[in-house]
PDBQT receptor file of N, H, CA, C and O in Angstrom, charges set to zero:
ATOM      1  N   MET A   1       1.748  -3.837 -18.005  1.00  0.00    +0.000 N 
ATOM      2  CA  MET A   1       3.151  -3.439 -17.127  1.00  0.00    +0.000 C 
ATOM      3  C   MET A   1       2.413  -1.785 -16.181  1.00  0.00    +0.000 C 
ATOM      4  O   MET A   1       2.536  -1.501 -14.989  1.00  0.00    +0.000 OA
ATOM      5  N   LYS A   2       1.682  -0.997 -17.292  1.00  0.00    +0.000 N 
ATOM      6  H   LYS A   2       1.582  -1.228 -18.259  1.00  0.00    +0.000 HD
ATOM      7  CA  LYS A   2       1.563   0.157 -16.435  1.00  0.00    +0.000 C 
ATOM      8  C   LYS A   2       0.581   0.128 -15.212  1.00  0.00    +0.000 C 
ATOM      9  O   LYS A   2       0.466   0.739 -14.149  1.00  0.00    +0.000 OA
ATOM     10  N   ASP A   3      -0.146  -0.993 -15.954  1.00  0.00    +0.000 N 
ATOM     11  H   ASP A   3      -0.053  -1.489 -16.817  1.00  0.00    +0.000 HD
ATOM     12  CA  ASP A   3      -0.877  -1.157 -15.199  1.00  0.00    +0.000 C 
ATOM     13  C   ASP A   3      -0.985  -1.279 -13.835  1.00  0.00    +0.000 C 
ATOM     14  O   ASP A   3      -1.438  -0.486 -13.009  1.00  0.00    +0.000 OA
ATOM     15  N   LYS A   4      -0.355  -2.732 -13.661  1.00  0.00    +0.000 N 
ATOM     16  H   LYS A   4       0.013  -3.376 -14.331  1.00  0.00    +0.000 HD
ATOM     17  CA  LYS A   4       0.288  -2.910 -12.413  1.00  0.00    +0.000 C 
ATOM     18  C   LYS A   4       1.164  -2.135 -10.973  1.00  0.00    +0.000 C 
ATOM     19  O   LYS A   4       1.225  -2.347  -9.762  1.00  0.00    +0.000 OA
ATOM     20  N   GLU A   5       1.863  -0.961 -12.139  1.00  0.00    +0.000 N 
ATOM     21  H   GLU A   5       1.814  -0.789 -13.123  1.00  0.00    +0.000 HD
ATOM     22  CA  GLU A   5       2.146  -0.412 -11.460  1.00  0.00    +0.000 C 
ATOM     23  C   GLU A   5       2.319   0.961 -10.834  1.00  0.00    +0.000 C 
ATOM     24  O   GLU A   5       3.156   1.603 -10.199  1.00  0.00    +0.000 OA
ATOM     25  N   ALA A   6       0.566   1.131 -11.557  1.00  0.00    +0.000 N 
ATOM     26  H   ALA A   6      -0.114   0.610 -12.072  1.00  0.00    +0.000 HD
ATOM     27  CA  ALA A   6      -0.518   1.768 -11.224  1.00  0.00    +0.000 C 
ATOM     28  C   ALA A   6      -0.837   2.079  -9.727  1.00  0.00    +0.000 C 
ATOM     29  O   ALA A   6      -0.817   2.991  -8.901  1.00  0.00    +0.000 OA
ATOM     30  N   THR A   7      -1.278   0.195  -9.957  1.00  0.00    +0.000 N 
ATOM     31  H   THR A   7      -1.295  -0.546 -10.629  1.00  0.00    +0.000 HD
ATOM     32  CA  THR A   7      -2.135  -0.396  -8.409  1.00  0.00    +0.000 C 
ATOM     33  C   THR A   7      -1.313  -0.386  -7.593  1.00  0.00    +0.000 C 
ATOM     34  O   THR A   7      -1.639  -0.330  -6.407  1.00  0.00    +0.000 OA
ATOM     35  N   LYS A   8       0.630  -0.461  -8.163  1.00  0.00    +0.000 N 
ATOM     36  H   LYS A   8       0.895  -0.506  -9.126  1.00  0.00    +0.000 HD
ATOM     37  CA  LYS A   8       1.422  -0.537  -7.103  1.00  0.00    +0.000 C 
ATOM     38  C   LYS A   8       1.036   0.769  -5.728  1.00  0.00    +0.000 C 
ATOM     39  O   LYS A   8       0.963   0.765  -4.499  1.00  0.00    +0.000 OA
ATOM     40  N   ARG A   9       0.787   2.266  -7.401  1.00  0.00    +0.000 N 
ATOM     41  H   ARG A   9       0.846   2.269  -8.400  1.00  0.00    +0.000 HD
ATOM     42  CA  ARG A   9       1.631   3.135  -5.921  1.00  0.00    +0.000 C 
ATOM     43  C   ARG A   9       0.264   3.895  -5.946  1.00  0.00    +0.000 C 
ATOM     44  O   ARG A   9       0.234   5.114  -5.779  1.00  0.00    +0.000 OA
ATOM     45  N   LYS A  10      -0.902   3.134  -6.164  1.00  0.00    +0.000 N 
ATOM     46  H   LYS A  10      -0.878   2.144  -6.300  1.00  0.00    +0.000 HD
ATOM     47  CA  LYS A  10      -2.219   3.312  -5.404  1.00  0.00    +0.000 C 
ATOM     48  C   LYS A  10      -2.171   2.460  -4.314  1.00  0.00    +0.000 C 
ATOM     49  O   LYS A  10      -2.863   3.076  -3.504  1.00  0.00    +0.000 OA
ATOM     50  N   LEU A  11      -1.749   1.283  -3.674  1.00  0.00    +0.000 N 
ATOM     51  H   LEU A  11      -1.186   0.782  -4.332  1.00  0.00    +0.000 HD
ATOM     52  CA  LEU A  11      -1.695   1.140  -2.490  1.00  0.00    +0.000 C 
ATOM     53  C   LEU A  11      -0.588   1.691  -1.380  1.00  0.00    +0.000 C 
ATOM     54  O   LEU A  11      -0.714   1.906  -0.174  1.00  0.00    +0.000 OA
ATOM     55  N   ILE A  12       0.657   1.844  -2.362  1.00  0.00    +0.000 N 
ATOM     56  H   ILE A  12       0.759   1.668  -3.341  1.00  0.00    +0.000 HD
ATOM     57  CA  ILE A  12       1.002   2.771  -1.615  1.00  0.00    +0.000 C 
ATOM     58  C   ILE A  12       1.130   4.081  -1.284  1.00  0.00    +0.000 C 
ATOM     59  O   ILE A  12       1.713   4.588  -0.326  1.00  0.00    +0.000 OA
ATOM     60  N   ASP A  13       0.503   4.592  -2.208  1.00  0.00    +0.000 N 
ATOM     61  H   ASP A  13       0.029   4.180  -2.986  1.00  0.00    +0.000 HD
ATOM     62  CA  ASP A  13      -0.021   5.845  -1.579  1.00  0.00    +0.000 C 
ATOM     63  C   ASP A  13      -1.448   5.676  -0.440  1.00  0.00    +0.000 C 
ATOM     64  O   ASP A  13      -1.871   6.595   0.261  1.00  0.00    +0.000 OA
ATOM     65  N   ALA A  14      -1.884   4.596  -0.477  1.00  0.00    +0.000 N 
ATOM     66  H   ALA A  14      -1.541   3.849  -1.047  1.00  0.00    +0.000 HD
ATOM     67  CA  ALA A  14      -2.952   4.184   0.270  1.00  0.00    +0.000 C 
ATOM     68  C   ALA A  14      -2.297   4.585   1.579  1.00  0.00    +0.000 C 
ATOM     69  O   ALA A  14      -2.695   5.473   2.332  1.00  0.00    +0.000 OA
ATOM     70  N   VAL A  15      -0.922   3.575   1.792  1.00  0.00    +0.000 N 
ATOM     71  H   VAL A  15      -0.598   2.853   1.180  1.00  0.00    +0.000 HD
ATOM     72  CA  VAL A  15      -0.761   3.599   2.991  1.00  0.00    +0.000 C 
ATOM     73  C   VAL A  15      -0.333   4.727   3.660  1.00  0.00    +0.000 C 
ATOM     74  O   VAL A  15      -0.464   4.885   4.874  1.00  0.00    +0.000 OA
ATOM     75  N   GLY A  16       0.166   5.505   2.914  1.00  0.00    +0.000 N 
ATOM     76  H   GLY A  16       0.272   5.377   1.928  1.00  0.00    +0.000 HD
ATOM     77  CA  GLY A  16       0.079   7.084   3.676  1.00  0.00    +0.000 C 
ATOM     78  C   GLY A  16      -1.148   7.875   3.992  1.00  0.00    +0.000 C 
ATOM     79  O   GLY A  16      -0.940   8.533   5.012  1.00  0.00    +0.000 OA
ATOM     80  N   ILE A  17      -2.473   8.085   3.459  1.00  0.00    +0.000 N 
ATOM     81  H   ILE A  17      -2.641   7.551   2.630  1.00  0.00    +0.000 HD
ATOM     82  CA  ILE A  17      -3.471   8.415   3.510  1.00  0.00    +0.000 C 
ATOM     83  C   ILE A  17      -3.698   7.433   4.960  1.00  0.00    +0.000 C 
ATOM     84  O   ILE A  17      -3.943   8.091   5.971  1.00  0.00    +0.000 OA
ATOM     85  N   ILE A  18      -3.633   5.912   5.125  1.00  0.00    +0.000 N 
ATOM     86  H   ILE A  18      -3.434   5.378   4.303  1.00  0.00    +0.000 HD
ATOM     87  CA  ILE A  18      -3.915   5.742   6.302  1.00  0.00    +0.000 C 
ATOM     88  C   ILE A  18      -3.176   6.243   7.689  1.00  0.00    +0.000 C 
ATOM     89  O   ILE A  18      -3.450   6.520   8.857  1.00  0.00    +0.000 OA
ATOM     90  N   ILE A  19      -2.295   6.190   6.977  1.00  0.00    +0.000 N 
ATOM     91  H   ILE A  19      -2.072   5.965   6.028  1.00  0.00    +0.000 HD
ATOM     92  CA  ILE A  19      -1.736   6.789   8.793  1.00  0.00    +0.000 C 
ATOM     93  C   ILE A  19      -1.392   7.942   8.873  1.00  0.00    +0.000 C 
ATOM     94  O   ILE A  19      -0.949   8.200   9.992  1.00  0.00    +0.000 OA
ATOM     95  N   LYS A  20      -1.394   9.291   7.754  1.00  0.00    +0.000 N 
ATOM     96  H   LYS A  20      -1.754   9.081   6.845  1.00  0.00    +0.000 HD
ATOM     97  CA  LYS A  20      -1.593  10.616   7.542  1.00  0.00    +0.000 C 
ATOM     98  C   LYS A  20      -3.029  10.610   8.838  1.00  0.00    +0.000 C 
ATOM     99  O   LYS A  20      -3.016  11.260   9.882  1.00  0.00    +0.000 OA
ATOM    100  N   ARG A  21      -4.314   9.559   8.298  1.00  0.00    +0.000 N 
ATOM    101  H   ARG A  21      -4.324   9.030   7.449  1.00  0.00    +0.000 HD
ATOM    102  CA  ARG A  21      -5.676  10.080   8.627  1.00  0.00    +0.000 C 
ATOM    103  C   ARG A  21      -5.870   9.684   9.904  1.00  0.00    +0.000 C 
ATOM    104  O   ARG A  21      -5.918  10.481  10.841  1.00  0.00    +0.000 OA
ATOM    105  N   ASP A  22      -6.048   7.866  10.072  1.00  0.00    +0.000 N 
ATOM    106  H   ASP A  22      -6.009   7.219   9.310  1.00  0.00    +0.000 HD
ATOM    107  CA  ASP A  22      -5.850   7.062  10.976  1.00  0.00    +0.000 C 
ATOM    108  C   ASP A  22      -4.273   6.304  12.229  1.00  0.00    +0.000 C 
ATOM    109  O   ASP A  22      -4.287   5.345  13.000  1.00  0.00    +0.000 OA
ATOM    110  N   GLY A  23      -3.364   7.110  11.947  1.00  0.00    +0.000 N 
ATOM    111  H   GLY A  23      -3.353   7.890  11.321  1.00  0.00    +0.000 HD
ATOM    112  CA  GLY A  23      -2.540   6.458  12.490  1.00  0.00    +0.000 C 
ATOM    113  C   GLY A  23      -2.200   5.301  11.743  1.00  0.00    +0.000 C 
ATOM    114  O   GLY A  23      -2.985   4.841  10.915  1.00  0.00    +0.000 OA
ATOM    115  N   PHE A  24      -0.368   4.468  12.118  1.00  0.00    +0.000 N 
ATOM    116  H   PHE A  24       0.270   4.842  12.791  1.00  0.00    +0.000 HD
ATOM    117  CA  PHE A  24      -0.238   3.592  11.811  1.00  0.00    +0.000 C 
ATOM    118  C   PHE A  24      -0.831   2.406  11.660  1.00  0.00    +0.000 C 
ATOM    119  O   PHE A  24      -0.870   1.677  10.669  1.00  0.00    +0.000 OA
ATOM    120  N   SER A  25      -1.766   2.135  13.833  1.00  0.00    +0.000 N 
ATOM    121  H   SER A  25      -1.734   2.727  14.639  1.00  0.00    +0.000 HD
ATOM    122  CA  SER A  25      -2.193   0.661  13.343  1.00  0.00    +0.000 C 
ATOM    123  C   SER A  25      -3.078   0.811  13.071  1.00  0.00    +0.000 C 
ATOM    124  O   SER A  25      -3.805  -0.033  13.595  1.00  0.00    +0.000 OA
ATOM    125  N   ALA A  26      -3.815   1.741  12.223  1.00  0.00    +0.000 N 
ATOM    126  H   ALA A  26      -3.225   2.427  11.798  1.00  0.00    +0.000 HD
ATOM    127  CA  ALA A  26      -4.618   1.510  11.662  1.00  0.00    +0.000 C 
ATOM    128  C   ALA A  26      -5.076   0.351  10.224  1.00  0.00    +0.000 C 
ATOM    129  O   ALA A  26      -6.170  -0.106   9.893  1.00  0.00    +0.000 OA
ATOM    130  N   LEU A  27      -3.451   0.151   9.535  1.00  0.00    +0.000 N 
ATOM    131  H   LEU A  27      -2.563   0.523   9.804  1.00  0.00    +0.000 HD
ATOM    132  CA  LEU A  27      -2.586  -0.174   9.203  1.00  0.00    +0.000 C 
ATOM    133  C   LEU A  27      -3.477  -1.080   8.470  1.00  0.00    +0.000 C 
ATOM    134  O   LEU A  27      -3.886  -0.382   7.543  1.00  0.00    +0.000 OA
ATOM    135  N   LYS A  28      -3.894  -1.993   8.387  1.00  0.00    +0.000 N 
ATOM    136  H   LYS A  28      -3.562  -2.560   9.141  1.00  0.00    +0.000 HD
ATOM    137  CA  LYS A  28      -5.048  -3.286   7.756  1.00  0.00    +0.000 C 
ATOM    138  C   LYS A  28      -5.136  -3.321   6.184  1.00  0.00    +0.000 C 
ATOM    139  O   LYS A  28      -5.389  -2.466   5.336  1.00  0.00    +0.000 OA
ATOM    140  N   ILE A  29      -4.784  -4.828   6.139  1.00  0.00    +0.000 N 
ATOM    141  H   ILE A  29      -4.578  -5.523   6.829  1.00  0.00    +0.000 HD
ATOM    142  CA  ILE A  29      -5.036  -4.864   4.770  1.00  0.00    +0.000 C 
ATOM    143  C   ILE A  29      -6.280  -5.448   3.604  1.00  0.00    +0.000 C 
ATOM    144  O   ILE A  29      -6.199  -5.934   2.476  1.00  0.00    +0.000 OA
ATOM    145  N   SER A  30      -7.317  -5.152   4.432  1.00  0.00    +0.000 N 
ATOM    146  H   SER A  30      -7.383  -4.757   5.348  1.00  0.00    +0.000 HD
ATOM    147  CA  SER A  30      -8.679  -4.566   4.118  1.00  0.00    +0.000 C 
ATOM    148  C   SER A  30      -8.704  -3.249   3.937  1.00  0.00    +0.000 C 
ATOM    149  O   SER A  30      -9.654  -2.925   3.224  1.00  0.00    +0.000 OA
ATOM    150  N   THR A  31      -7.878  -2.127   4.382  1.00  0.00    +0.000 N 
ATOM    151  H   THR A  31      -7.106  -2.390   4.961  1.00  0.00    +0.000 HD
ATOM    152  CA  THR A  31      -8.055  -1.486   4.673  1.00  0.00    +0.000 C 
ATOM    153  C   THR A  31      -7.631  -0.663   4.107  1.00  0.00    +0.000 C 
ATOM    154  O   THR A  31      -8.206   0.426   4.090  1.00  0.00    +0.000 OA
ATOM    155  N   ILE A  32      -6.297  -0.911   3.335  1.00  0.00    +0.000 N 
ATOM    156  H   ILE A  32      -5.831  -1.796   3.349  1.00  0.00    +0.000 HD
ATOM    157  CA  ILE A  32      -5.438   0.258   2.787  1.00  0.00    +0.000 C 
ATOM    158  C   ILE A  32      -5.824  -1.075   1.138  1.00  0.00    +0.000 C 
ATOM    159  O   ILE A  32      -5.077  -1.061   0.160  1.00  0.00    +0.000 OA
ATOM    160  N   ALA A  33      -7.004  -1.995   1.222  1.00  0.00    +0.000 N 
ATOM    161  H   ALA A  33      -7.611  -2.006   2.016  1.00  0.00    +0.000 HD
ATOM    162  CA  ALA A  33      -7.324  -2.248  -0.166  1.00  0.00    +0.000 C 
ATOM    163  C   ALA A  33      -8.209  -0.718  -0.531  1.00  0.00    +0.000 C 
ATOM    164  O   ALA A  33      -7.833   0.209  -1.248  1.00  0.00    +0.000 OA
ATOM    165  N   LYS A  34      -9.921  -0.908   0.506  1.00  0.00    +0.000 N 
ATOM    166  H   LYS A  34     -10.227  -1.661   1.089  1.00  0.00    +0.000 HD
ATOM    167  CA  LYS A  34     -10.365   0.239   0.728  1.00  0.00    +0.000 C 
ATOM    168  C   LYS A  34     -10.025   1.173  -0.272  1.00  0.00    +0.000 C 
ATOM    169  O   LYS A  34     -10.732   1.546  -1.208  1.00  0.00    +0.000 OA
ATOM    170  N   VAL A  35      -8.675   1.577   0.065  1.00  0.00    +0.000 N 
ATOM    171  H   VAL A  35      -8.101   1.274   0.825  1.00  0.00    +0.000 HD
ATOM    172  CA  VAL A  35      -8.593   3.347   0.394  1.00  0.00    +0.000 C 
ATOM    173  C   VAL A  35      -7.994   3.354  -0.866  1.00  0.00    +0.000 C 
ATOM    174  O   VAL A  35      -8.294   4.400  -1.440  1.00  0.00    +0.000 OA
ATOM    175  N   ALA A  36      -7.038   2.402  -1.767  1.00  0.00    +0.000 N 
ATOM    176  H   ALA A  36      -6.794   1.552  -1.301  1.00  0.00    +0.000 HD
ATOM    177  CA  ALA A  36      -7.036   2.186  -2.832  1.00  0.00    +0.000 C 
ATOM    178  C   ALA A  36      -8.002   1.569  -4.155  1.00  0.00    +0.000 C 
ATOM    179  O   ALA A  36      -8.006   1.975  -5.317  1.00  0.00    +0.000 OA
ATOM    180  N   GLU A  37      -8.581   0.762  -3.716  1.00  0.00    +0.000 N 
ATOM    181  H   GLU A  37      -8.578   0.432  -2.772  1.00  0.00    +0.000 HD
ATOM    182  CA  GLU A  37     -10.194   0.689  -4.471  1.00  0.00    +0.000 C 
ATOM    183  C   GLU A  37      -9.293  -0.490  -5.576  1.00  0.00    +0.000 C 
ATOM    184  O   GLU A  37      -9.254  -0.689  -6.790  1.00  0.00    +0.000 OA
ATOM    185  N   VAL A  38      -9.031  -0.730  -5.082  1.00  0.00    +0.000 N 
ATOM    186  H   VAL A  38      -9.063  -0.569  -4.096  1.00  0.00    +0.000 HD
ATOM    187  CA  VAL A  38      -8.379  -1.963  -5.525  1.00  0.00    +0.000 C 
ATOM    188  C   VAL A  38      -8.456  -3.591  -4.622  1.00  0.00    +0.000 C 
ATOM    189  O   VAL A  38      -8.547  -3.661  -3.397  1.00  0.00    +0.000 OA
ATOM    190  N   ASP A  39      -8.400  -4.709  -5.488  1.00  0.00    +0.000 N 
ATOM    191  H   ASP A  39      -8.326  -4.652  -6.483  1.00  0.00    +0.000 HD
ATOM    192  CA  ASP A  39      -8.842  -6.274  -4.442  1.00  0.00    +0.000 C 
ATOM    193  C   ASP A  39      -7.690  -6.350  -3.420  1.00  0.00    +0.000 C 
ATOM    194  O   ASP A  39      -6.629  -5.917  -3.869  1.00  0.00    +0.000 OA
ATOM    195  N   ARG A  40      -7.655  -6.770  -2.236  1.00  0.00    +0.000 N 
ATOM    196  H   ARG A  40      -8.517  -7.122  -1.872  1.00  0.00    +0.000 HD
ATOM    197  CA  ARG A  40      -6.788  -7.283  -1.018  1.00  0.00    +0.000 C 
ATOM    198  C   ARG A  40      -5.539  -8.603  -1.872  1.00  0.00    +0.000 C 
ATOM    199  O   ARG A  40      -4.331  -8.617  -1.636  1.00  0.00    +0.000 OA
ATOM    200  N   LYS A  41      -6.218  -9.522  -2.786  1.00  0.00    +0.000 N 
ATOM    201  H   LYS A  41      -7.199  -9.510  -2.978  1.00  0.00    +0.000 HD
ATOM    202  CA  LYS A  41      -5.359 -10.391  -3.102  1.00  0.00    +0.000 C 
ATOM    203  C   LYS A  41      -4.134  -9.568  -3.733  1.00  0.00    +0.000 C 
ATOM    204  O   LYS A  41      -3.013 -10.075  -3.695  1.00  0.00    +0.000 OA
ATOM    205  N   LEU A  42      -4.410  -7.799  -4.546  1.00  0.00    +0.000 N 
ATOM    206  H   LEU A  42      -5.321  -7.387  -4.577  1.00  0.00    +0.000 HD
ATOM    207  CA  LEU A  42      -3.013  -7.574  -5.050  1.00  0.00    +0.000 C 
ATOM    208  C   LEU A  42      -2.151  -7.297  -4.186  1.00  0.00    +0.000 C 
ATOM    209  O   LEU A  42      -1.132  -7.974  -4.320  1.00  0.00    +0.000 OA
ATOM    210  N   ILE A  43      -2.139  -6.826  -3.636  1.00  0.00    +0.000 N 
ATOM    211  H   ILE A  43      -2.967  -6.276  -3.528  1.00  0.00    +0.000 HD
ATOM    212  CA  ILE A  43      -1.156  -6.290  -1.739  1.00  0.00    +0.000 C 
ATOM    213  C   ILE A  43      -0.084  -7.600  -1.514  1.00  0.00    +0.000 C 
ATOM    214  O   ILE A  43       1.085  -7.487  -1.144  1.00  0.00    +0.000 OA
ATOM    215  N   TYR A  44      -0.759  -8.813  -1.821  1.00  0.00    +0.000 N 
ATOM    216  H   TYR A  44      -1.708  -8.905  -2.122  1.00  0.00    +0.000 HD
ATOM    217  CA  TYR A  44       0.078 -10.021  -1.314  1.00  0.00    +0.000 C 
ATOM    218  C   TYR A  44       0.283 -10.054  -2.381  1.00  0.00    +0.000 C 
ATOM    219  O   TYR A  44       1.293  -9.369  -2.539  1.00  0.00    +0.000 OA
ATOM    220  N   ARG A  45      -0.212 -10.641  -3.810  1.00  0.00    +0.000 N 
ATOM    221  H   ARG A  45      -1.033 -11.198  -3.683  1.00  0.00    +0.000 HD
ATOM    222  CA  ARG A  45       0.742 -10.053  -5.546  1.00  0.00    +0.000 C 
ATOM    223  C   ARG A  45       1.338  -9.099  -5.886  1.00  0.00    +0.000 C 
ATOM    224  O   ARG A  45       1.636  -8.888  -7.061  1.00  0.00    +0.000 OA
ATOM    225  N   TYR A  46       1.501  -8.670  -5.344  1.00  0.00    +0.000 N 
ATOM    226  H   TYR A  46       1.259  -8.841  -4.389  1.00  0.00    +0.000 HD
ATOM    227  CA  TYR A  46       2.604  -7.095  -5.476  1.00  0.00    +0.000 C 
ATOM    228  C   TYR A  46       3.780  -7.079  -4.555  1.00  0.00    +0.000 C 
ATOM    229  O   TYR A  46       4.933  -7.039  -4.983  1.00  0.00    +0.000 OA
ATOM    230  N   PHE A  47       3.452  -7.113  -3.175  1.00  0.00    +0.000 N 
ATOM    231  H   PHE A  47       2.515  -7.146  -2.827  1.00  0.00    +0.000 HD
ATOM    232  CA  PHE A  47       3.961  -6.974  -1.729  1.00  0.00    +0.000 C 
ATOM    233  C   PHE A  47       4.611  -8.526  -0.692  1.00  0.00    +0.000 C 
ATOM    234  O   PHE A  47       5.376  -8.694   0.258  1.00  0.00    +0.000 OA
ATOM    235  N   GLY A  48       3.887  -9.253  -1.447  1.00  0.00    +0.000 N 
ATOM    236  H   GLY A  48       3.266  -9.117  -2.219  1.00  0.00    +0.000 HD
ATOM    237  CA  GLY A  48       3.871 -10.484  -1.043  1.00  0.00    +0.000 C 
ATOM    238  C   GLY A  48       3.140 -10.758   1.023  1.00  0.00    +0.000 C 
ATOM    239  O   GLY A  48       3.323 -11.622   1.880  1.00  0.00    +0.000 OA
ATOM    240  N   GLY A  49       1.992  -8.912   0.912  1.00  0.00    +0.000 N 
ATOM    241  H   GLY A  49       1.844  -8.210   0.215  1.00  0.00    +0.000 HD
ATOM    242  CA  GLY A  49       1.905  -8.854   2.849  1.00  0.00    +0.000 C 
ATOM    243  C   GLY A  49       2.009  -7.804   2.801  1.00  0.00    +0.000 C 
ATOM    244  O   GLY A  49       2.627  -7.165   1.949  1.00  0.00    +0.000 OA
ATOM    245  N   LEU A  50       1.270  -7.304   3.948  1.00  0.00    +0.000 N 
ATOM    246  H   LEU A  50       0.768  -7.823   4.640  1.00  0.00    +0.000 HD
ATOM    247  CA  LEU A  50       1.210  -6.000   4.372  1.00  0.00    +0.000 C 
ATOM    248  C   LEU A  50       3.146  -5.521   4.743  1.00  0.00    +0.000 C 
ATOM    249  O   LEU A  50       3.572  -4.420   4.395  1.00  0.00    +0.000 OA
ATOM    250  N   ASN A  51       4.131  -6.648   5.523  1.00  0.00    +0.000 N 
ATOM    251  H   ASN A  51       3.785  -7.543   5.806  1.00  0.00    +0.000 HD
ATOM    252  CA  ASN A  51       4.997  -6.197   6.106  1.00  0.00    +0.000 C 
ATOM    253  C   ASN A  51       6.329  -5.438   4.885  1.00  0.00    +0.000 C 
ATOM    254  O   ASN A  51       7.310  -4.764   5.201  1.00  0.00    +0.000 OA
ATOM    255  N   HIS A  52       5.776  -5.964   3.157  1.00  0.00    +0.000 N 
ATOM    256  H   HIS A  52       4.979  -6.511   2.901  1.00  0.00    +0.000 HD
ATOM    257  CA  HIS A  52       6.542  -5.781   2.395  1.00  0.00    +0.000 C 
ATOM    258  C   HIS A  52       6.004  -3.967   1.891  1.00  0.00    +0.000 C 
ATOM    259  O   HIS A  52       6.600  -2.891   1.962  1.00  0.00    +0.000 OA
ATOM    260  N   LEU A  53       4.567  -4.371   1.374  1.00  0.00    +0.000 N 
ATOM    261  H   LEU A  53       4.083  -5.245   1.317  1.00  0.00    +0.000 HD
ATOM    262  CA  LEU A  53       3.885  -2.694   1.328  1.00  0.00    +0.000 C 
ATOM    263  C   LEU A  53       4.642  -1.507   2.428  1.00  0.00    +0.000 C 
ATOM    264  O   LEU A  53       5.268  -0.544   1.987  1.00  0.00    +0.000 OA
ATOM    265  N   ILE A  54       4.488  -1.728   3.664  1.00  0.00    +0.000 N 
ATOM    266  H   ILE A  54       3.979  -2.510   4.023  1.00  0.00    +0.000 HD
ATOM    267  CA  ILE A  54       4.739  -1.177   3.907  1.00  0.00    +0.000 C 
ATOM    268  C   ILE A  54       6.466  -0.149   3.697  1.00  0.00    +0.000 C 
ATOM    269  O   ILE A  54       6.766   1.045   3.727  1.00  0.00    +0.000 OA
ATOM    270  N   GLU A  55       7.003  -1.084   3.549  1.00  0.00    +0.000 N 
ATOM    271  H   GLU A  55       6.760  -2.053   3.524  1.00  0.00    +0.000 HD
ATOM    272  CA  GLU A  55       8.170  -1.239   3.414  1.00  0.00    +0.000 C 
ATOM    273  C   GLU A  55       8.652  -0.687   2.371  1.00  0.00    +0.000 C 
ATOM    274  O   GLU A  55       9.655   0.025   2.430  1.00  0.00    +0.000 OA
ATOM    275  N   ALA A  56       7.761  -1.030   0.839  1.00  0.00    +0.000 N 
ATOM    276  H   ALA A  56       6.947  -1.608   0.791  1.00  0.00    +0.000 HD
ATOM    277  CA  ALA A  56       7.721  -0.042   0.570  1.00  0.00    +0.000 C 
ATOM    278  C   ALA A  56       7.280   1.193   0.336  1.00  0.00    +0.000 C 
ATOM    279  O   ALA A  56       7.594   1.828  -0.671  1.00  0.00    +0.000 OA
ATOM    280  N   TYR A  57       6.630   1.560   1.116  1.00  0.00    +0.000 N 
ATOM    281  H   TYR A  57       6.375   1.044   1.934  1.00  0.00    +0.000 HD
ATOM    282  CA  TYR A  57       5.958   2.973   1.407  1.00  0.00    +0.000 C 
ATOM    283  C   TYR A  57       7.035   4.327   1.851  1.00  0.00    +0.000 C 
ATOM    284  O   TYR A  57       7.236   5.531   1.698  1.00  0.00    +0.000 OA
ATOM    285  N   ILE A  58       7.590   2.894   2.606  1.00  0.00    +0.000 N 
ATOM    286  H   ILE A  58       7.427   1.916   2.730  1.00  0.00    +0.000 HD
ATOM    287  CA  ILE A  58       9.062   4.215   3.649  1.00  0.00    +0.000 C 
ATOM    288  C   ILE A  58       9.966   3.689   2.743  1.00  0.00    +0.000 C 
ATOM    289  O   ILE A  58      10.603   3.102   3.618  1.00  0.00    +0.000 OA
ATOM    290  N   ILE A  59      10.689   3.339   1.510  1.00  0.00    +0.000 N 
ATOM    291  H   ILE A  59      10.172   3.816   0.799  1.00  0.00    +0.000 HD
ATOM    292  CA  ILE A  59      11.354   3.208  -0.234  1.00  0.00    +0.000 C 
ATOM    293  C   ILE A  59      11.424   4.300  -0.534  1.00  0.00    +0.000 C 
ATOM    294  O   ILE A  59      12.327   5.133  -0.463  1.00  0.00    +0.000 OA
ATOM    295  N   SER A  60       9.995   4.325  -1.044  1.00  0.00    +0.000 N 
ATOM    296  H   SER A  60       9.261   3.649  -1.101  1.00  0.00    +0.000 HD
ATOM    297  CA  SER A  60       8.700   5.434  -1.545  1.00  0.00    +0.000 C 
ATOM    298  C   SER A  60       9.955   7.008  -2.048  1.00  0.00    +0.000 C 
ATOM    299  O   SER A  60      10.256   7.553  -3.110  1.00  0.00    +0.000 OA
ATOM    300  N   PHE A  61      10.548   7.305   0.221  1.00  0.00    +0.000 N 
ATOM    301  H   PHE A  61      10.304   6.863   1.083  1.00  0.00    +0.000 HD
ATOM    302  CA  PHE A  61      10.759   8.881   0.062  1.00  0.00    +0.000 C 
ATOM    303  C   PHE A  61      12.462   8.854   0.358  1.00  0.00    +0.000 C 
ATOM    304  O   PHE A  61      13.185   9.847   0.435  1.00  0.00    +0.000 OA
ATOM    305  N   ASN A  62      12.929   7.232   0.516  1.00  0.00    +0.000 N 
ATOM    306  H   ASN A  62      12.342   6.425   0.453  1.00  0.00    +0.000 HD
ATOM    307  CA  ASN A  62      14.239   7.458   0.616  1.00  0.00    +0.000 C 
ATOM    308  C   ASN A  62      15.113   6.311  -0.635  1.00  0.00    +0.000 C 
ATOM    309  O   ASN A  62      16.163   5.677  -0.539  1.00  0.00    +0.000 OA
ATOM    310  N   PRO A  63      14.151   6.435  -1.703  1.00  0.00    +0.000 N 
ATOM    311  CA  PRO A  63      14.778   5.236  -2.774  1.00  0.00    +0.000 C 
ATOM    312  C   PRO A  63      16.468   4.718  -2.625  1.00  0.00    +0.000 C 
ATOM    313  O   PRO A  63      17.071   5.227  -3.570  1.00  0.00    +0.000 OA
ATOM    314  N   PHE A  64      17.232   4.049  -1.931  1.00  0.00    +0.000 N 
ATOM    315  H   PHE A  64      16.742   3.636  -1.163  1.00  0.00    +0.000 HD
ATOM    316  CA  PHE A  64      18.339   3.820  -2.710  1.00  0.00    +0.000 C 
ATOM    317  C   PHE A  64      18.851   2.922  -3.593  1.00  0.00    +0.000 C 
ATOM    318  O   PHE A  64      19.958   3.112  -4.096  1.00  0.00    +0.000 OA
TER     319      PHE A  64
């Protein structure tokens, strides 16, 4: 379970890195996976796709 949570955190962190470095328009599945150093399939497995990953990134700042 810890590996799953660590991978999810890496993906969420990668979203922030890309936004800061290249802007929101640079958010692509392949780019996020490359920055996080994980297989792109894990984005779909853990988040269901790019939109839900971005949502998780936003929620990570204000987890109500």
